[in-house]
Phi, psi and omega in degrees: 000124181278148180255138180294131180297145181289150179293134179300133182246131177295172178291161181303319179294322179292324177297319179294320180296319179294323179293316180290331178293334178265009179059044179248140174267169178296326178295323178295316180294319179296321179292324181288325183267349181077033178234175177278159179293330177296326178292317177297322179294323177294324176297317182285338175278347182084008180287320178228167178230143178290153181223162175063221182292331176298322181293316180296314181294325179294318179292319178296325179291320181288327181276001176085014181275355182219132181271153183231134174268121184298145174060035173278167190295139182262118179290336173054084173289176181293159186294322185293320183262012184291326184268336186236344186276173179287165181288131178244141182243151178281160183296331184273006180268137189285313187283141180280170178289145180295143180286140178289150180294160181295141181088353180273137180298156177300163184296326180293333178268333185283321181212139179290156178291150180298138179275122181294344179285342184277351178156158180285163176292127181302334180291336181249354184286149178289155177290148178302135182289139179295340178290328179271347176117169182285159173285114183297341178292341180272346182085169181292147179236166180300152186294332184271351181274115187288330186202148176238144177288159182300332182266002183288142181252119183281133176280141180294158179296149181294136180293348180283350179290139175281164178303322179297316181293320179295319178294318179297323179293318178295321181292315180296330181280321189258327192299312183301314180290326182292328176296320179293320178297316181293330176294318175296331182283327186244334185076012181233127185287312182294322178294325177296314178296315182296321181296317180293318179296317179296321180296317180286329174296319176293324177296321178291325177293327179248040188300320177303321179291318181291321181295330179272355180289148180291336183221080180299323179297320177294325178297313181292320180297315179297321179294318179295319179296318181297318180292320183293325183268010180294131180289348181289344178296339180295336181277352181279137181299324182292331182285342182284338180268127180290150178267158178299133180285172176299155184287319183287135178298323180294319178294321179294322179293317180294319180293324177295321178295319180296317183288341176279347177285153172300151184304319182291324177292317179298319180292319179296318180295320180292319181292320186276308184270342180261300182286321179105021176288155174277174188294317178298319180290324176298317178296320180294320182287329177270004178057051179222165175284163180297316175299323179294319178295322178295319179294319177298319179297317179298314181294321179295317178296321178296320179295319179292317181292331178293317180279323183232088183298335180289349179256022178290333178280130182300324180295318179293323178296319177298318181294319181291324175298319178295323179292317179295321180292322182279343181291329179272122180276083182263122182255131176271152179291167179287150181297326179295322178294321179293316179297317179296318178297320177295320179292320177297319178297319178296320178296317181296317178295324178294316178295320178296321178293320178294316179298317178297320179295319179296317178297319179295320178295318179297317179295323178293318179296316179297322179295319180293326181284326184264346182284144178296144181253004177214169183273130176243114181293147180290148179286135179287146178293146182293150179223149180281132180258125182256154176091001179256125181294146180292152178290131182271131179249150178296131180262193180288149181282147178277177181295318180296318180294323178294319179294320178296319179295323178291322178295317180294323179288335182279336181280156179287156183286326186262019181289156180291337181292334183265335184261321185243122180286148181282145179285140183264000000 
């Protein structure tokens, strides 16, 4: 049986340009195709690609062959099949699902049905709690806005903002919730604060790159998680001493279960059930495939449900994670302090690099001045020479020689005995 060739899909940047050329938002495209806005965002980021009927409808929509009514109802399929499965419609929607092209296998053979164990339906799932942080699929929001609806479209920051103001706005929006998330990830308050500060210091050091990123909050979150889960913290003396656990017994039990999970399982569970990412974005942030992320999530949920059966429901687990995170009054430093600390750290590393370079140049110069500049053959070891008479040295004078020397010294220099020889 031959398979129908897939419709050619433009590059992710071209898809975004075509969408913006038609004055469509990501929410409009998601509502028209029956997928989540996070899925459309993953398509434009290049993390995933649409397949099957979603791919055909997406290409027709970008090329202007299909009109879209803004803010129409989103049928919201399950998370697992949002990126690859067929379009599903809700019962109250008038138009039927598009028919698959001829030669295409049925939907039951083309993609498996979403597994309800992998996560709740986004249409019925609770909104991410503000204590655990914003949904990164929505993008950063103003610091004073407590919550955004799933379909809200964030306006980009004003270009009149200076880099300092833009960084402070991102920090004020993300840092408080990110500290709570990192505390759930590590169980250590000081390490959570330090991880968030280091992540934002690195973001300020690479601010042009972070400011141009499609998801600055996700960039900072991934950096903070990587620093918090680094195994080198075990060598620090402060890390060897345990910190006081939460006061509530239920919070202490949940935190103990989380800390007993492997770090990658703990991170996957926090991103999916705590922060509210969908499965493809969770897999991308944890640098794993989507099936691997789904298996990690399943095993993490099973481990939590084994110890705490009342948290077997994902909604209840999400609520309890938010409660544990909000119970600890973790305060983040001020953005000016973080920026100043990052600049000081950069200056110190720069000075250390300059000092190391000067020492290296001095050692190289000294080596060049003291090292030999020509070849010197090694000295042969000494050997005894036979057959040569020893050198004769004058020995002590005899009695006759001594008397003669005294006689010569006693006579006058100008005597006839010395100048004129006697006739014989």
